[in-house]
C-alpha beads as a LAMMPS data file, in Angstrom:
LAMMPS data file: protein, C-alpha beads

126 atoms
125 bonds

1 atom types
1 bond types

-500.0 500.0 xlo xhi
-500.0 500.0 ylo yhi
-500.0 500.0 zlo zhi

Masses

1 110.0

Atoms # bond

1 1 1 273.235 -133.991 -207.626
2 1 1 273.754 -130.626 -205.528
3 1 1 276.304 -128.443 -204.756
4 1 1 277.055 -130.723 -200.803
5 1 1 277.769 -133.693 -203.063
6 1 1 279.810 -132.387 -205.270
7 1 1 281.992 -130.958 -202.539
8 1 1 281.706 -134.045 -200.551
9 1 1 283.195 -135.915 -203.324
10 1 1 285.850 -133.517 -204.513
11 1 1 286.610 -133.186 -200.743
12 1 1 286.854 -137.123 -200.842
13 1 1 289.044 -137.339 -204.346
14 1 1 291.567 -134.548 -202.416
15 1 1 292.305 -136.662 -199.473
16 1 1 292.839 -140.233 -201.290
17 1 1 294.656 -138.216 -203.371
18 1 1 296.785 -136.429 -200.212
19 1 1 297.221 -140.382 -198.657
20 1 1 297.963 -142.020 -202.042
21 1 1 301.041 -139.245 -202.433
22 1 1 302.250 -140.149 -198.593
23 1 1 301.779 -143.757 -199.245
24 1 1 303.987 -143.238 -202.790
25 1 1 306.793 -141.211 -200.834
26 1 1 306.840 -143.901 -198.531
27 1 1 306.591 -147.236 -200.466
28 1 1 306.756 -146.442 -203.720
29 1 1 304.382 -148.362 -206.076
30 1 1 306.307 -151.383 -204.807
31 1 1 303.722 -151.456 -202.204
32 1 1 301.103 -151.965 -203.827
33 1 1 300.336 -155.538 -204.898
34 1 1 298.604 -154.961 -207.929
35 1 1 301.571 -153.104 -209.638
36 1 1 303.468 -156.099 -208.859
37 1 1 301.119 -158.408 -210.501
38 1 1 300.602 -156.777 -214.126
39 1 1 303.453 -153.511 -214.488
40 1 1 306.989 -155.780 -216.080
41 1 1 309.720 -155.161 -214.221
42 1 1 312.437 -154.362 -217.524
43 1 1 309.123 -151.671 -217.694
44 1 1 308.822 -150.584 -214.179
45 1 1 311.337 -148.030 -213.679
46 1 1 310.229 -146.281 -217.203
47 1 1 306.643 -145.961 -216.532
48 1 1 307.303 -144.823 -213.130
49 1 1 308.829 -142.066 -214.721
50 1 1 306.176 -141.115 -217.143
51 1 1 303.576 -140.996 -213.816
52 1 1 305.663 -139.035 -212.009
53 1 1 305.854 -136.623 -215.078
54 1 1 302.409 -136.642 -215.697
55 1 1 301.502 -135.468 -212.408
56 1 1 304.222 -132.806 -212.395
57 1 1 302.416 -131.645 -215.951
58 1 1 298.917 -131.932 -214.014
59 1 1 300.341 -130.036 -211.204
60 1 1 302.087 -127.342 -214.017
61 1 1 298.891 -127.181 -215.822
62 1 1 296.543 -126.460 -212.542
63 1 1 298.754 -123.824 -211.199
64 1 1 299.587 -121.574 -214.841
65 1 1 295.252 -121.888 -215.404
66 1 1 294.904 -121.742 -212.091
67 1 1 297.604 -119.099 -211.096
68 1 1 296.765 -116.781 -214.191
69 1 1 293.525 -116.445 -213.552
70 1 1 294.485 -115.377 -209.843
71 1 1 296.720 -112.463 -211.309
72 1 1 294.695 -111.310 -213.688
73 1 1 291.757 -111.399 -211.265
74 1 1 294.200 -109.843 -208.270
75 1 1 291.833 -112.952 -206.278
76 1 1 294.057 -113.109 -203.543
77 1 1 292.104 -115.755 -201.361
78 1 1 292.753 -118.128 -204.852
79 1 1 296.481 -116.627 -204.790
80 1 1 296.667 -117.772 -201.276
81 1 1 294.902 -121.415 -201.994
82 1 1 297.475 -122.229 -204.681
83 1 1 300.596 -121.325 -202.691
84 1 1 299.482 -123.412 -199.793
85 1 1 299.363 -126.624 -202.385
86 1 1 302.463 -125.101 -203.547
87 1 1 303.863 -124.920 -199.947
88 1 1 302.576 -128.066 -198.833
89 1 1 304.074 -129.916 -201.693
90 1 1 307.128 -127.987 -201.119
91 1 1 307.854 -128.882 -197.827
92 1 1 306.702 -132.614 -198.176
93 1 1 309.500 -132.902 -200.866
94 1 1 312.149 -130.896 -198.691
95 1 1 311.301 -133.205 -196.016
96 1 1 312.103 -136.713 -197.792
97 1 1 314.702 -134.312 -200.123
98 1 1 316.984 -134.414 -196.556
99 1 1 315.936 -137.718 -195.437
100 1 1 317.831 -139.417 -198.539
101 1 1 320.346 -136.615 -198.422
102 1 1 319.415 -134.675 -201.280
103 1 1 320.463 -131.586 -200.264
104 1 1 320.876 -129.474 -203.890
105 1 1 317.021 -130.819 -203.654
106 1 1 316.197 -128.550 -201.036
107 1 1 317.784 -125.078 -202.491
108 1 1 316.230 -125.998 -205.366
109 1 1 312.217 -126.501 -203.165
110 1 1 313.518 -122.779 -201.515
111 1 1 313.977 -120.971 -204.611
112 1 1 310.661 -122.938 -206.350
113 1 1 308.617 -121.501 -203.325
114 1 1 310.160 -118.095 -202.431
115 1 1 309.860 -117.241 -206.976
116 1 1 305.840 -118.570 -206.916
117 1 1 305.147 -117.211 -203.524
118 1 1 305.950 -114.014 -204.937
119 1 1 304.100 -114.865 -207.702
120 1 1 300.742 -116.027 -206.199
121 1 1 301.120 -113.859 -202.654
122 1 1 302.176 -110.525 -204.062
123 1 1 300.632 -110.911 -207.973
124 1 1 297.100 -111.162 -206.293
125 1 1 297.345 -107.646 -204.092
126 1 1 294.851 -105.329 -205.288

Bonds

1 1 1 2
2 1 2 3
3 1 3 4
4 1 4 5
5 1 5 6
6 1 6 7
7 1 7 8
8 1 8 9
9 1 9 10
10 1 10 11
11 1 11 12
12 1 12 13
13 1 13 14
14 1 14 15
15 1 15 16
16 1 16 17
17 1 17 18
18 1 18 19
19 1 19 20
20 1 20 21
21 1 21 22
22 1 22 23
23 1 23 24
24 1 24 25
25 1 25 26
26 1 26 27
27 1 27 28
28 1 28 29
29 1 29 30
30 1 30 31
31 1 31 32
32 1 32 33
33 1 33 34
34 1 34 35
35 1 35 36
36 1 36 37
37 1 37 38
38 1 38 39
39 1 39 40
40 1 40 41
41 1 41 42
42 1 42 43
43 1 43 44
44 1 44 45
45 1 45 46
46 1 46 47
47 1 47 48
48 1 48 49
49 1 49 50
50 1 50 51
51 1 51 52
52 1 52 53
53 1 53 54
54 1 54 55
55 1 55 56
56 1 56 57
57 1 57 58
58 1 58 59
59 1 59 60
60 1 60 61
61 1 61 62
62 1 62 63
63 1 63 64
64 1 64 65
65 1 65 66
66 1 66 67
67 1 67 68
68 1 68 69
69 1 69 70
70 1 70 71
71 1 71 72
72 1 72 73
73 1 73 74
74 1 74 75
75 1 75 76
76 1 76 77
77 1 77 78
78 1 78 79
79 1 79 80
80 1 80 81
81 1 81 82
82 1 82 83
83 1 83 84
84 1 84 85
85 1 85 86
86 1 86 87
87 1 87 88
88 1 88 89
89 1 89 90
90 1 90 91
91 1 91 92
92 1 92 93
93 1 93 94
94 1 94 95
95 1 95 96
96 1 96 97
97 1 97 98
98 1 98 99
99 1 99 100
100 1 100 101
101 1 101 102
102 1 102 103
103 1 103 104
104 1 104 105
105 1 105 106
106 1 106 107
107 1 107 108
108 1 108 109
109 1 109 110
110 1 110 111
111 1 111 112
112 1 112 113
113 1 113 114
114 1 114 115
115 1 115 116
116 1 116 117
117 1 117 118
118 1 118 119
119 1 119 120
120 1 120 121
121 1 121 122
122 1 122 123
123 1 123 124
124 1 124 125
125 1 125 126
């Protein structure tokens, strides 16, 4: 498979992930009939927490490894890319938090974006 195909595949997977994230934030997993059929009600809440937690762990590992590399290599472009990804997450999360009246989370989001923005943007300057 050539680079063009790999680029198309990773782009497709990324777009599907973004769309699923939007769907999940609006409808939850209850919006997918397959989950209603195969996940017992008694397990749903715990499983859903595990799912959300695993996504956060995966994101954090990505940030740890890529962010470290960006800072160590002073790779400004990678730092910006990571910052844009974090910013997309934080802005969307803050909007959802405002919609549901969870204002403390908006303050946490502001602190996270400020801290990670400092690390990713200032830490990659040459």
